[in-house]
N, C-alpha and C positions, 0 to 999 in steps of 0.2 A: 201528688199525694202518694206516699210509699206505704207498703204493707206494714212495716214495723211501726211507723208513726201512727197509722190508723189503729193498730192493735193497742199500742200504748195509750192513745187518746181515749179509746173506749174504756180501758182499765182506769185511767185517771178520772173519767167522767163518773164511774161507779163509786170511786173513792170520794169524790166531791159531793155526790148526792146519793147516799145509800137508799134513799126512799124509792129509787128505781127498782129495788128488789121487792117492794111491797106487793104489787099486783101478782107477780109470779108466786110469791110465797103464799098468798091467799089461794091461788089456784091449786098449788100443791096440797095445801091443807084440806081443801074441799074434796080432793080426789083420794086422799090417803085411806079413808074408811073402806070404800069399795075395792081399791087395789090391794089393801092389806087382807081383806077377807078372801079375795080371789087368790092371792098368793098362798094363804093358809090352806085353802081347799086344794090347790094344785100340789102342795107339799104332802098333804094327807093322801091324795090319790097316788102319789109316787111311793109313799110308805106302805099303803094298804090298798092295792088294786081291787080287792074284794068289796070295798065300800063304794065302788064306782056308781052303782045304781042311783043312790040318792044324791051323791056329791056332784055328779055331772049336771044334774038339773039345776043345782044351786049355782054351779059355775056358769052355766048358760044364762041364768037370770042375772047374775052379777055382770056378765059381759054385756048383756043388753042394757043394763043400767048405765054402765060406763059409756056405751055408744050414745045413749040418749042424753048424757051429760056433756058430750063432746062440744056442743055449741058454747058451753061456758068457758072452756079453756081456749077455744078458738077466739072468742070475744076478748078475753083477758090478754092473751098473747098478741092480739092485733093492736092493742093499745101502745105497744112499745115503739113502733115507728113514729107515732104521734108524740109520744113523750120525748123521744130523742130530738125530734124537730123543735119541740118547745124549748128544750135545753139549749139548742144551738141558736135559736132565734130570740128567745126571751130570757134565757138564763135561769128559768124556774119551771117547776112542774105544776100542771093543773089536771089532776086525775079526772075531775068531773067533765072538763072540756074534752079530754081525750076519750072518755067513755061515750060522750055524745057524738063525737066525730065518728067513732067506730059504729055506733048504733045506726047512724044514718046510712052507712055503707055496708051494713052487716050482711045483707042478703047477697050482694055481689061478692063479698069476701068469702062467705060460706060456700057459694057456688064455685068460686075459683079454687078454693081448697079441695072441694069434692072433685073438680075436674082434674086437678093435679094428682089426686089419689087414684082416680080411675086410670089416668094415663100411665102412671107407674105400674099399676096392677096389670094392665093389658100388655105393656112392653115386657114385663117380667114373667109372663105366662110360660114361654119356652124354657126359661131357666128354672122356674118352679117345678115344671114337669121333669126336667133333668134331675133336679135334687130328689124328687120323689122316686123317680125310676132308680136312681143310684142307691137310695136307702132300701128300696124293696129288693133289689138284686144284690145288695151289699157290695156294690162296685164303687169304691172310694174315688177313683179318678172321675167318674161321671158326676158324683156329688161335688167334687172340687170344681169341675168346669161350670156346673150350675151356680155355685156360690160365687165364683169369680165373675161370671157373666152378670149376676144380679147386682153385685157390688159395683161393677163397671157402669151398669145402667143407672144406678142410684147416683154415682159420682158425676156422670155426664149430665144427668138431669139436674143435679144440684148446681152445676155450672150454668147451664142454659136458662134455668128458671130461678137463678139466685135472687134476682131483683123483682120477680113477678109479684109476690105477695105484698112487698113494700110499695110497689107501684100502685096496685089497686087500692091499698089503704090510704095512701097520701094524695093520689091524683084523682081528679074528677073525670073518670074515664070508664068505659065499659070493659067487660071481661076480655074480649078479643083484643082490644087495643092495649090492655094492660099486659097481656102475653107478648104482644108485638114490641111494646116499649121496653119491657123488662128484658126480653131476649136481645133486642138491639143494643141496650146498654151493656149487657154481658159480653156480647160479641165485640163491641168496640173497645172494651177494656178486658180482653180475654186473659191476659197474663195476670192481672191483679185478681180477677174473679177466680181463676184457677187456683191460685195460692190461698185465697180466702176460703174457697170450698174445701181444699185439702186441710187447711187449718181447722175448719169447722168439724170435719169428719174426725180428725185426731182428737179434738177437745171432747166431742160427743163420745168417742170411744173411751177416753179416760173417765168421763162422767159415768158411763154405763159400768165400767170396770169398778169404779169406786162404789157405786150403788150395790153391785154384786158382792163386793168385799164386806161392806157393812152388814149385808143381810145375814152373814154368818153369825152375827150377834143376836139374832132373833128379831122379835118385834121392834125393839128399840133401834136395832141396826137398820131394819127396813125403813123406819121413819126417817132416821138420820140420812140414809142413802137417798131417799126421795128429795130431801131438802138440798143435799149436795148437788144432785142432778139439776134441781131448779136453779141454783146459784150459777152453775156452769151455763145453763141455757140463757139466763139473763145476759150474761156477758156477750154471747153470740147475738142475742137480740139487739144489743147496743151496737155491735160491730157492723151488722148488715145495713141498717138505715143510716148510720154514720157515713159509710162508703157511698151509699145511694145519694144522699144529700150533697156530699162533697163533689161527686161526679156530675150531678145535675147542675150544681153551682158553676162548675167548670165549663159547662156547655153554654152558659149565658154569655152573650157578647159583652165585651168591655164597653164602658160609656162612650169612648172615642169611636168604637166600631158602630155603636148604635147611632151616633150623630152622623157618621159617614153614610150609613144606610139611609137615614132620613134625607140627607142631601141628594143622594142618588135618585131617591123617589121623586 
């Protein structure tokens, strides 16, 4: 399995069955109102700092609402490995079955997501402090070191944990074993995972850039940008489990090997 064939395969899969976009587009639609309101408040604060007293409270309330809604997008995004597996094994999608699958495992999925978030936060503390120190002292080299360090940590973490979320979604395993299995699969296929992670970072960067570019058009641009970002994300959500399932399939012994093992037993 090569990188190019994997990326082409994911793109072809989306062309064959555009319904794969439906869950993410639903998620994007649900989150547009609070994100839009938060963006408008942030823009107003930038234009008129004197109005901060009331607007900061509104921004804090909206931020809390978004955090409380986080399980919704985690749930919806977690359906994608199941949907990709359905396409590979059955050739069709069953959204209800995918939702039920995720629901049964959702507590573990949510805890794993939280563990990854905390892990990245803790490891990035030194670089966050460097960035803050550099901004306060207006020392750009210090800011640059902090930013480079934070990006390096995110990239390394992306490689090592590339398959962890997919593992815990698809496999009947605990959180600790999911981390071990996902890490092991990444380590054994380091070259492929390195390029997949680099590609994912590049695509996400382009997605964020596109979102920012559209926001110059105002409210309509903001909404268009969110949907463009969602489309980009869906593509990566298909690439990841496609790689995982193909690599796991490659680990299975061939029928002749299975028979040989049985005879040895």
